[in-house]
C-alpha positions as CSV (number, residue, x, y, z in Angstrom):
1,M,8.7,160.7,77.4
2,Q,9.4,157.1,76.2
3,R,11.9,156.4,73.3
4,D,11.0,154.3,70.1
5,G,13.1,151.9,68.3
6,N,16.4,150.7,69.2
7,E,18.0,153.9,70.9
8,K,17.4,152.5,74.4
9,S,19.4,149.4,73.3
10,R,22.4,151.2,71.8
11,P,25.7,151.0,73.6
12,R,27.3,153.9,75.3
13,T,30.0,153.8,72.7
14,A,27.4,154.8,69.8
15,Q,27.1,158.3,68.7
16,S,23.6,158.5,70.5
17,F,22.6,156.5,73.5
18,C,20.0,156.5,76.4
19,V,21.1,156.8,79.9
20,P,18.8,155.7,82.8
21,K,17.3,158.4,84.9
22,G,19.1,156.7,88.1
23,D,22.6,157.0,86.4
24,I,21.8,160.8,85.9
25,A,20.7,161.2,89.5
26,A,23.5,159.5,90.7
27,Q,25.7,161.8,89.0
28,G,24.0,165.0,90.4
29,Y,22.1,165.5,87.2
30,D,25.2,166.4,85.6
31,L,24.5,166.0,81.9
32,S,28.1,166.1,80.5
33,L,28.5,163.5,77.8
34,N,31.8,162.4,79.1
35,R,30.1,161.1,82.4
36,Y,28.1,158.7,80.4
37,K,29.7,157.9,77.1
38,E,32.2,155.0,76.9
39,V,35.2,155.5,75.0
40,V,37.1,152.4,73.3
41,H,40.7,152.9,72.9
42,E,42.3,150.8,69.9
43,A,45.9,149.9,70.3
44,V,47.9,151.5,67.6
45,E,51.4,150.0,66.6
46,Y,54.0,152.1,65.1
47,E,57.2,151.7,63.5
48,S,60.1,151.8,65.7
49,P,61.9,155.1,65.9
50,L,65.1,153.8,64.3
51,A,62.8,152.8,61.3
52,I,61.1,156.1,61.1
53,L,64.6,157.9,61.2
54,A,65.7,155.6,58.3
55,H,62.6,156.6,56.2
56,L,63.4,160.2,57.1
57,K,67.0,159.9,56.1
58,E,65.7,158.5,52.7
59,F,63.3,161.4,52.2
60,E,66.2,163.8,53.0
61,A,68.4,162.2,50.5
62,E,65.6,162.6,47.7
63,I,65.2,166.2,48.6
64,Q,68.9,166.9,48.4
65,A,69.2,165.3,45.1
66,G,66.4,167.3,43.8
67,M,67.9,170.5,45.3
68,R,71.0,169.7,43.4
69,V,69.1,169.1,40.2
70,L,67.4,172.5,40.6
71,E,70.7,174.2,41.6
72,G,72.3,172.8,38.3
73,M,69.4,174.4,36.2
74,L,70.1,177.8,37.9
75,K,73.9,177.8,36.8
């Protein structure tokens, strides 16, 4: 069966793509998607652990202040 349109030209990173029969035969007719799909990993930059801990300390101080206010309402 022949594919119409641009599906044959889609990269293997796309949601759907075509794989040549020769590639499938070379893999022993294993149709597992992971054998043919190319995954692009993006580098992610995170804040330093010390910066994250500083933010957590700020949040914790806000929580503690809120708890003191609530506790004062209960007395």
